[in-house]
C-alpha positions in Angstrom: 17.7 -0.8 0.9 20.8 -0.1 3.0 21.0 3.4 1.6 17.3 3.9 2.5 17.9 2.7 6.1 20.9 5.1 6.4 18.8 8.0 5.1 16.1 7.3 7.7 18.8 7.0 10.5 20.2 10.4 9.4 16.7 11.9 9.3 15.8 10.7 12.8 19.2 11.6 14.4 20.0 14.9 12.7 16.6 16.3 11.6 14.4 14.9 14.3 16.9 15.3 17.2 17.5 11.7 18.1 13.9 10.6 17.8 13.1 7.0 17.4 10.5 5.7 15.0 7.7 5.7 17.6 8.4 9.3 18.6 8.5 10.4 14.9 5.2 8.8 14.2 3.5 10.2 17.3 5.0 13.7 17.0 2.6 16.6 16.9 2.7 19.3 14.3 3.5 22.2 16.7 6.4 20.2 18.2 7.9 19.1 14.9 11.0 20.5 13.2 12.6 20.2 9.7 9.3 19.0 8.3 10.1 19.8 4.7 13.5 18.1 4.6 12.1 15.1 6.4 9.3 15.0 3.8 11.8 15.1 0.9 13.9 12.3 2.4 10.8 10.1 3.1 9.5 10.8 -0.4 12.8 9.9 -2.0 13.2 6.7 0.0 9.6 5.7 -1.0 10.3 6.3 -4.7 13.6 4.4 -4.5 12.0 1.3 -2.8 8.9 1.4 -5.0 11.2 1.5 -8.1 13.3 -1.4 -6.8 10.1 -3.4 -6.2 8.3 -2.9 -9.5 11.3 -2.5 -12.0 11.8 -6.2 -12.5 8.2 -6.4 -13.8 8.6 -3.6 -16.3 8.1 -5.1 -19.8 10.9 -3.1 -21.4 12.6 0.3 -21.5 11.3 2.5 -24.4 13.8 2.7 -27.4 13.8 6.5 -27.2 15.0 6.3 -23.6 17.7 3.7 -24.5 18.9 6.1 -27.2 19.7 8.7 -24.5 23.1 7.3 -23.6 25.4 9.3 -21.2 29.1 8.4 -21.5 28.2 5.2 -23.3 25.8 4.1 -20.5 22.2 3.4 -21.2 19.3 3.3 -18.7 18.2 -0.1 -17.4 14.8 -1.0 -16.1 15.5 0.2 -12.6 16.9 3.6 -13.8 14.0 4.1 -16.1 11.5 3.2 -13.3 13.2 5.4 -10.7 13.4 8.5 -13.1 9.7 8.0 -14.0 8.5 7.6 -10.4 10.6 10.6 -9.2 9.3 12.7 -12.1 5.7 11.5 -11.3 5.9 12.5 -7.6 7.7 15.8 -8.4 4.9 16.8 -10.8 2.2 15.5 -8.4 3.5 17.4 -5.5 3.8 20.6 -7.5 0.2 20.2 -8.6 -0.8 19.5 -5.0 0.8 22.8 -4.0 -1.0 24.6 -6.7 -4.2 22.9 -5.6 -3.8 24.1 -2.0 -3.0 27.6 -3.2 -5.9 27.6 -5.7 -8.5 26.5 -3.1 -7.4 29.1 -0.6 -5.9 26.4 1.7 -2.2 27.2 1.5 -2.0 27.5 5.2 -2.7 23.7 5.3 0.1 22.8 2.9 2.8 22.4 5.6 0.4 20.4 7.7 -0.4 18.2 4.6 3.2 17.2 3.9 4.0 16.8 7.6 1.1 14.3 7.9 1.6 12.6 4.6 5.3 12.0 5.4 4.2 9.7 8.2 2.1 7.6 5.9 4.9 7.4 3.3 7.4 6.4 6.1 5.2 3.5 7.1 4.5 2.5 3.5 8.3 2.5 2.7 8.8 0.1 5.6 6.2 -2.2 4.0 8.1 -1.8 0.7 11.4 -2.7 2.4 9.8 -6.0 3.5 8.5 -6.7 0.0 11.9 -5.9 -1.6 13.6 -8.2 0.9 11.2 -11.0 0.0 11.5 -10.4 -3.7 15.3 -10.2 -3.8 16.5 -12.6 -1.1 14.0 -15.4 -1.2 13.2 -17.8 -3.9 9.8 -16.4 -4.9 7.7 -17.5 -7.9 7.3 -14.2 -9.8 4.0 -15.3 -11.4 2.5 -15.8 -7.9 4.2 -12.8 -6.4 2.7 -10.3 -8.9 -0.9 -10.5 -7.7 0.3 -10.3 -4.1 2.5 -7.2 -4.7 -0.4 -5.6 -6.7 -2.8 -6.3 -3.8 -0.4 -4.8 -1.2 0.1 -1.7 -3.4 -3.6 -1.4 -4.0 -4.3 -1.7 -0.2 -1.7 1.1 0.5 -3.3 3.3 -2.2 -6.8 2.9 -0.8 -5.6 3.3 2.8 -3.8 6.5 1.8 -7.0 8.0 0.5 -8.9 7.1 3.7 -5.9 8.4 5.7 -6.0 11.8 4.0 -9.8 12.0 4.2 -10.3 11.0 7.9 -7.0 12.0 9.6 -7.6 14.1 12.7 -5.2 16.8 11.4 -7.8 17.6 8.7 -5.1 18.7 6.2 -7.4 18.7 3.2 -9.7 21.7 2.4 -12.9 21.5 4.5 -15.4 21.6 1.6 -16.4 18.2 0.4 -16.1 19.0 -3.4 -12.5 20.2 -2.9 -11.7 16.8 -1.3 -13.4 15.0 -4.1 -11.4 17.0 -6.6 -8.2 16.2 -4.9 -8.9 12.5 -4.7 -9.9 12.2 -8.3 -7.4 14.6 -10.0 -4.3 14.3 -7.8 -4.6 10.7 -6.5 -6.5 8.4 -8.9 -5.7 10.0 -12.3 -1.9 10.3 -11.7 -1.6 6.7 -10.6 -3.3 5.6 -13.8 -1.0 7.7 -15.8 2.1 6.3 -14.0 0.7 2.7 -14.6 0.2 3.5 -18.3 3.8 4.9 -18.6 5.5 2.0 -16.9 3.4 -0.9 -18.2 2.6 0.3 -21.7 
């Protein structure tokens, strides 16, 4: 979490020219700079915090992954979760780029990751709070699981509504392209990630 906070401080000071959190969230697309690097940092922090939150609840690391030892070190639950989540978001973003290119909406791609980075920034702050609760307070894990699941489900549903109804209108205008995006690049990938981690 400390590393995530330092990454955000670096982003706001260096990439966003001494912006504070409020200025970053209210920033308009024409006035923004270093959008891609900011999106990468926000995405990495989100993956890091999400992995830190859910890795204790992973049943086990697959034996094939455990056999892949580097210098005698084997991957623990956190490492397995982080690599899986990073790979998941890398593939999903690559497919999202191809989706925008394939639907003739490539001019909206930069607007898309500029707008989505604000959602993931806010979501990562929520994850910081949950990680703090999970790691520094005496929480009953059996009671915590439904609560964490509910928060993650709320974030997921809110993200879909955020993408659909945001004033930046970063998704293709035709309704069936929006439906295609929500089903194939939001719902299905999450189900695949869930199946991979909680097999």
